[in-house]
BADO-781963 format. One record per atom (N, C-alpha, C, CB): residue number from 1; atom name; x, y, z. Coordinates in Angstrom, 3 decimals. Atoms other than C-alpha are relative to their C-alpha. Glycine has a CB too. Example, Ala and Ser with C-alpha at 12.3 -4.5 7.8 and 13.67 -1.06 7.14 Angstrom:
% residues 2
k:a:u:v:w
1:N:0.890:-1.190:0.000
1:CA:12.300:-4.500:7.800
1:C:0.900:1.200:0.000
1:CB:-0.992:0.027:1.246
2:N:-0.820:-1.190:-0.060
2:CA:13.670:-1.060:7.140
2:C:-0.770:1.090:0.730
2:CB:0.414:0.462:-1.415
***
This chain:
% residues 100
k:a:u:v:w
1:N:0.203:-1.428:-0.211
1:CA:105.882:96.429:91.403
1:C:0.149:0.774:-1.300
1:CB:0.981:0.528:1.038
2:N:-0.205:-0.740:1.243
2:CA:107.254:97.609:88.049
2:C:-1.159:-0.205:-0.965
2:CB:1.308:-0.424:-0.661
3:N:1.114:0.289:0.898
3:CA:104.465:95.884:86.115
3:C:-1.250:0.764:0.424
3:CB:-0.286:-1.506:-0.033
4:N:1.160:-0.724:-0.509
4:CA:101.754:97.356:88.339
4:C:0.164:1.493:-0.237
4:CB:-0.204:-0.284:1.496
5:N:-0.272:-1.418:0.232
5:CA:103.387:100.778:88.113
5:C:-0.222:0.367:-1.458
5:CB:1.429:0.346:0.415
6:N:0.169:-0.268:1.433
6:CA:103.511:100.597:84.310
6:C:-1.474:-0.032:-0.385
6:CB:0.787:-1.022:-0.839
7:N:1.427:0.076:0.304
7:CA:99.848:99.552:84.178
7:C:-0.742:1.234:0.492
7:CB:-0.606:-1.251:0.621
8:N:0.661:-1.191:-0.526
8:CA:98.766:102.448:86.406
8:C:0.321:1.235:-0.829
8:CB:0.403:0.229:1.446
9:N:-0.369:-1.131:0.857
9:CA:100.704:104.926:84.283
9:C:-0.740:-0.092:-1.323
9:CB:1.526:0.039:-0.238
10:N:0.744:0.194:1.245
10:CA:99.106:103.427:81.160
10:C:-1.462:0.389:0.145
10:CB:0.102:-1.445:-0.453
11:N:1.398:-0.368:-0.253
11:CA:95.630:103.811:82.687
11:C:-0.130:1.514:0.088
11:CB:-0.521:-0.663:1.301
12:N:0.051:-1.460:-0.110
12:CA:96.393:107.430:83.574
12:C:0.097:0.650:-1.373
12:CB:1.128:0.513:0.907
13:N:-0.142:-0.574:1.337
13:CA:97.541:108.140:80.013
13:C:-1.252:-0.217:-0.834
13:CB:1.207:-0.601:-0.709
14:N:1.250:0.224:0.721
14:CA:94.353:106.567:78.626
14:C:-1.054:1.005:0.436
14:CB:-0.504:-1.431:0.223
15:N:0.975:-0.974:-0.503
15:CA:92.274:108.823:80.856
15:C:0.314:1.412:-0.488
15:CB:-0.033:-0.025:1.530
16:N:-0.415:-1.327:0.444
16:CA:94.258:111.820:79.658
16:C:0.226:0.028:-1.514
16:CB:1.277:0.431:0.734
17:N:-0.214:0.169:1.439
17:CA:93.917:110.905:75.960
17:C:0.022:1.336:-0.749
17:CB:-1.084:-0.894:-0.581
18:N:0.080:-1.269:0.719
18:CA:93.045:114.473:74.924
18:C:1.281:0.822:0.091
18:CB:-1.149:0.808:0.527
19:N:-1.270:-0.717:-0.071
19:CA:96.448:115.737:76.064
19:C:1.189:-0.901:-0.293
19:CB:0.163:0.629:1.363
20:N:-1.080:0.966:0.182
20:CA:98.454:112.607:75.309
20:C:0.935:0.380:-1.141
20:CB:-0.575:-1.375:-0.251
21:N:-0.850:-0.364:1.130
21:CA:99.715:113.961:71.998
21:C:0.929:1.160:0.330
21:CB:-0.854:0.355:-1.196
22:N:-0.801:-1.169:-0.339
22:CA:101.190:116.997:73.746
22:C:0.987:-0.234:1.134
22:CB:-0.896:1.124:0.361
23:N:-0.883:0.163:-1.151
23:CA:102.822:115.607:76.843
23:C:0.173:-1.461:0.356
23:CB:-0.538:0.764:1.195
24:N:-0.253:1.327:-0.543
24:CA:104.226:112.565:78.554
24:C:-0.013:0.118:1.512
24:CB:1.356:-0.591:-0.516
25:N:0.071:-0.048:-1.457
25:CA:103.273:111.992:82.156
25:C:0.832:-1.110:0.609
25:CB:-1.450:-0.105:0.475
26:N:-0.822:0.974:-0.706
26:CA:105.692:110.248:84.453
26:C:-0.419:0.032:1.465
26:CB:1.537:0.302:-0.168
27:N:0.461:0.056:-1.383
27:CA:104.318:109.118:87.790
27:C:1.073:-0.608:0.884
27:CB:-1.302:-0.806:0.109
28:N:-0.921:0.529:-1.002
28:CA:106.605:108.642:90.759
28:C:-0.854:-0.660:1.072
28:CB:0.930:1.131:0.608
29:N:0.894:0.748:-0.870
29:CA:105.124:105.982:92.960
29:C:0.731:-0.559:1.213
29:CB:-0.657:-1.125:-0.772
30:N:-0.514:0.621:-1.212
30:CA:105.656:104.710:96.456
30:C:-0.983:-1.095:0.399
30:CB:0.196:1.053:1.156
31:N:0.854:1.081:-0.475
31:CA:104.322:101.305:97.505
31:C:-0.059:0.042:1.516
31:CB:0.512:-1.374:-0.493
32:N:0.156:-0.109:-1.451
32:CA:102.927:101.592:101.013
32:C:-0.973:-1.082:0.454
32:CB:-0.506:1.427:0.418
33:N:0.799:1.108:-0.501
33:CA:101.685:98.344:102.550
33:C:-0.937:-0.544:-1.073
33:CB:-0.799:0.439:1.217
34:N:0.786:0.616:1.063
34:CA:100.508:96.905:99.241
34:C:-0.808:0.973:-0.838
34:CB:-0.915:-0.992:0.586
35:N:0.719:-1.000:0.793
35:CA:98.959:100.152:97.986
35:C:0.992:0.696:-0.913
35:CB:-0.735:1.033:0.914
36:N:-0.858:-0.716:0.941
36:CA:100.336:102.027:95.011
36:C:-0.586:1.395:-0.180
36:CB:0.115:-0.759:-1.379
37:N:0.481:-1.378:0.077
37:CA:99.796:105.741:95.486
37:C:0.885:0.794:-0.940
37:CB:-0.032:0.655:1.398
38:N:-0.760:-0.921:0.835
38:CA:100.833:108.202:92.814
38:C:0.177:1.261:0.828
38:CB:-0.723:0.293:-1.385
39:N:-0.251:-1.098:-0.927
39:CA:102.509:110.866:94.883
39:C:0.517:1.252:-0.689
39:CB:0.981:-0.432:1.047
40:N:-0.456:-1.186:0.718
40:CA:103.878:113.207:92.242
40:C:-0.128:-0.255:-1.483
40:CB:1.461:0.364:0.373
41:N:0.108:0.117:1.445
41:CA:103.553:113.886:88.568
41:C:0.903:1.042:-0.634
41:CB:-1.471:0.170:-0.475
42:N:-0.863:-0.921:0.734
42:CA:106.254:115.399:86.388
42:C:-0.422:-0.036:-1.456
42:CB:1.514:-0.370:0.163
43:N:0.476:-0.089:1.375
43:CA:105.239:116.583:82.944
43:C:1.141:0.417:-0.909
43:CB:-1.175:0.992:-0.116
44:N:-0.990:-0.329:1.026
44:CA:107.565:116.567:79.942
44:C:-0.775:0.386:-1.256
44:CB:0.991:-1.211:-0.276
45:N:0.695:-0.398:1.218
45:CA:106.435:118.470:76.870
45:C:0.971:0.651:-0.957
45:CB:-1.160:0.951:0.316
46:N:-0.806:-0.526:1.106
46:CA:107.859:119.659:73.547
46:C:1.423:-0.540:0.062
46:CB:0.018:1.536:0.028
47:N:-1.369:0.525:0.013
47:CA:111.119:117.964:72.526
47:C:1.002:1.078:0.405
47:CB:0.351:-0.551:-1.394
48:N:-1.015:-0.937:-0.451
48:CA:114.010:119.622:74.302
48:C:-0.439:0.925:1.113
48:CB:0.449:0.805:-1.131
49:N:0.498:-0.870:-1.071
49:CA:111.804:121.324:76.879
49:C:-0.597:-0.883:1.087
49:CB:-1.062:1.029:-0.538
50:N:0.459:0.935:-1.033
50:CA:111.567:119.091:79.934
50:C:-0.431:0.754:1.244
50:CB:1.103:-1.013:0.349
51:N:0.481:-0.600:-1.238
51:CA:109.491:120.111:82.920
51:C:0.151:-0.987:1.133
51:CB:-1.464:0.448:-0.133
52:N:-0.195:0.984:-1.062
52:CA:111.053:117.860:85.496
52:C:0.154:0.705:1.341
52:CB:1.232:-0.884:-0.292
53:N:-0.065:-0.552:-1.353
53:CA:111.489:118.344:89.212
53:C:1.301:0.720:0.291
53:CB:-0.193:-1.091:1.004
54:N:-1.307:-0.552:-0.328
54:CA:115.141:119.293:89.110
54:C:-0.002:1.521:-0.150
54:CB:1.082:-0.623:-0.892
55:N:-0.076:-1.451:0.055
55:CA:115.776:122.926:89.849
55:C:-1.199:0.696:0.617
55:CB:0.147:0.438:-1.409
56:N:1.181:-0.599:-0.623
56:CA:112.396:123.478:91.529
56:C:0.089:-0.238:1.504
56:CB:-1.330:-0.599:-0.592
57:N:-0.107:0.127:-1.445
57:CA:113.141:124.042:95.184
57:C:1.146:-0.876:0.452
57:CB:-1.264:-0.535:0.545
58:N:-1.159:0.787:-0.362
58:CA:116.314:121.980:95.083
58:C:-0.282:-1.449:0.335
58:CB:0.658:0.622:1.131
59:N:0.337:1.368:-0.368
59:CA:114.494:118.677:95.470
59:C:0.593:-1.020:-0.958
59:CB:-1.493:-0.166:0.054
60:N:-0.435:0.991:0.978
60:CA:115.459:116.930:92.246
60:C:-0.976:-1.161:-0.048
60:CB:1.410:-0.504:0.328
61:N:0.843:1.195:0.072
61:CA:113.960:113.571:91.337
61:C:0.440:-0.935:1.115
61:CB:0.099:-0.703:-1.411
62:N:-0.415:0.740:-1.193
62:CA:114.077:111.879:94.712
62:C:-0.876:-1.223:0.210
62:CB:-0.051:0.900:1.236
63:N:0.805:1.135:-0.426
63:CA:112.935:108.555:96.053
63:C:-0.233:-1.070:-1.042
63:CB:-1.287:0.479:0.457
64:N:0.274:0.973:1.046
64:CA:113.157:106.530:92.860
64:C:0.484:-1.396:0.353
64:CB:0.634:0.442:-1.282
65:N:-0.564:1.312:-0.288
65:CA:115.362:103.699:94.139
65:C:0.403:-0.154:1.464
65:CB:1.194:-0.250:-0.886
66:N:-0.412:0.061:-1.396
66:CA:115.596:104.258:97.854
66:C:-1.178:-0.391:0.881
66:CB:0.584:1.346:0.452
67:N:1.028:0.310:-0.988
67:CA:113.699:103.003:100.868
67:C:-0.511:1.318:0.580
67:CB:0.556:-0.941:1.130
68:N:0.586:-1.228:-0.520
68:CA:111.312:105.669:102.112
68:C:-0.514:-0.267:1.407
68:CB:-1.141:0.517:-0.923
69:N:0.382:0.217:-1.397
69:CA:111.031:105.838:105.889
69:C:-1.279:0.755:0.350
69:CB:1.133:0.430:0.935
70:N:1.155:-0.841:-0.320
70:CA:108.492:108.666:106.126
70:C:-0.723:0.343:-1.299
70:CB:0.436:1.300:0.761
71:N:0.709:-0.158:1.268
71:CA:106.002:108.419:103.261
71:C:-0.642:1.384:-0.106
71:CB:-1.069:-1.090:-0.152
72:N:0.656:-1.308:0.034
72:CA:104.123:111.606:104.208
72:C:0.999:1.113:-0.307
72:CB:-0.701:0.279:1.334
73:N:-1.021:-1.018:0.264
73:CA:107.316:113.687:104.250
73:C:0.493:-0.093:-1.435
73:CB:1.178:-0.150:0.975
74:N:-0.444:0.176:1.382
74:CA:108.419:112.198:100.929
74:C:-1.051:0.517:-0.980
74:CB:0.303:-1.478:-0.280
75:N:1.081:-0.493:0.856
75:CA:105.017:112.938:99.374
75:C:0.024:1.526:-0.043
75:CB:-1.377:-0.506:0.506
76:N:-0.066:-1.466:-0.059
76:CA:105.318:116.559:100.535
76:C:1.169:0.531:-0.820
76:CB:0.124:0.474:1.455
77:N:-1.173:-0.430:0.766
77:CA:108.820:116.884:99.063
77:C:-0.257:-0.117:-1.496
77:CB:1.231:-0.831:0.389
78:N:0.224:0.207:1.433
78:CA:107.696:115.464:95.721
78:C:-1.040:0.961:-0.550
78:CB:-0.435:-1.434:-0.264
79:N:1.046:-0.873:0.519
79:CA:104.506:117.477:95.369
79:C:0.409:1.465:0.041
79:CB:-1.278:-0.197:0.784
80:N:-0.497:-1.375:-0.027
80:CA:106.375:120.676:96.291
80:C:0.667:0.391:-1.312
80:CB:0.979:0.179:1.146
81:N:-0.766:-0.341:1.195
81:CA:108.398:120.441:93.081
81:C:-0.800:-0.172:-1.283
81:CB:1.243:-0.844:-0.067
82:N:0.828:0.204:1.188
82:CA:105.482:119.776:90.722
82:C:-0.726:1.300:-0.322
82:CB:-1.016:-1.165:0.214
83:N:0.717:-1.197:0.423
83:CA:104.003:122.610:88.733
83:C:-0.652:-0.257:-1.354
83:CB:0.953:1.224:-0.070
84:N:0.737:0.153:1.257
84:CA:101.684:123.052:85.745
84:C:0.080:1.315:-0.754
84:CB:-1.491:-0.416:0.251
85:N:-0.034:-1.212:0.817
85:CA:102.146:125.502:82.891
85:C:-1.303:0.200:-0.752
85:CB:1.161:-0.054:-0.982
86:N:1.254:-0.098:0.742
86:CA:98.826:124.747:81.208
86:C:-1.141:-0.163:0.995
86:CB:-0.082:-1.076:-1.144
87:N:1.027:0.085:-1.034
87:CA:95.916:125.552:83.532
87:C:-1.176:-0.897:-0.349
87:CB:-0.504:1.354:0.296
88:N:1.136:0.830:0.382
88:CA:93.443:123.433:81.527
88:C:0.222:-1.475:0.273
88:CB:-0.304:0.195:-1.449
89:N:-0.269:1.401:-0.297
89:CA:95.174:120.162:82.425
89:C:-0.376:-0.259:1.453
89:CB:1.498:-0.364:-0.268
90:N:0.404:0.264:-1.382
90:CA:93.474:118.696:85.502
90:C:1.112:-0.646:0.802
90:CB:-1.227:-0.885:0.028
91:N:-0.987:0.603:-0.899
91:CA:95.443:117.483:88.501
91:C:-0.632:-1.223:0.671
91:CB:0.498:1.036:1.073
92:N:0.770:1.127:-0.537
92:CA:93.858:114.037:88.973
92:C:0.720:-0.831:1.036
92:CB:-0.406:-0.880:-1.101
93:N:-0.720:0.952:-0.837
93:CA:96.614:112.329:90.911
93:C:0.839:0.656:1.087
93:CB:0.879:-0.848:-0.852
94:N:-0.883:-0.661:-0.948
94:CA:98.276:114.937:93.073
94:C:-0.587:0.134:1.400
94:CB:0.354:1.349:-0.514
95:N:0.616:-0.108:-1.317
95:CA:95.809:114.841:95.944
95:C:0.016:-1.325:0.744
95:CB:-1.423:0.498:-0.129
96:N:-0.119:1.274:-0.693
96:CA:96.791:111.299:96.969
96:C:-1.034:-1.027:-0.399
96:CB:-0.086:0.222:1.448
97:N:0.990:0.971:0.447
97:CA:94.058:109.525:95.013
97:C:0.686:-1.216:-0.593
97:CB:-0.953:0.627:-1.023
98:N:-0.522:1.238:0.573
98:CA:94.639:105.922:93.981
98:C:-0.841:-0.337:-1.216
98:CB:-0.013:-1.170:1.040
99:N:0.730:0.402:1.196
99:CA:93.718:104.944:90.428
99:C:-0.508:-1.421:0.167
99:CB:0.889:0.114:-1.254
100:N:0.565:1.348:-0.110
100:CA:91.406:101.932:90.328
100:C:-0.411:-0.508:-1.357
100:CB:-1.197:-0.018:0.953
***
């Protein structure tokens, strides 16, 4: 799972090459019956200025090492805390798409 997750994140970063020098994308993933869906994306940019989930709606970074009983509810919780400060960056993975 970790290897597949790392490969999918690497593919996403390759697709986002034009913004790669400005940000680091971290994908939170849930494996659901052999599928690897990217369910949330947290963006970190500029050293010392982290745009993580903590503090946005009280969710924090959830679901990283725990069993997820209700995947749909977890996806909703994660996507609720994601935001974008730069409107030109597309949102390729937040609508439940699977990278192939």
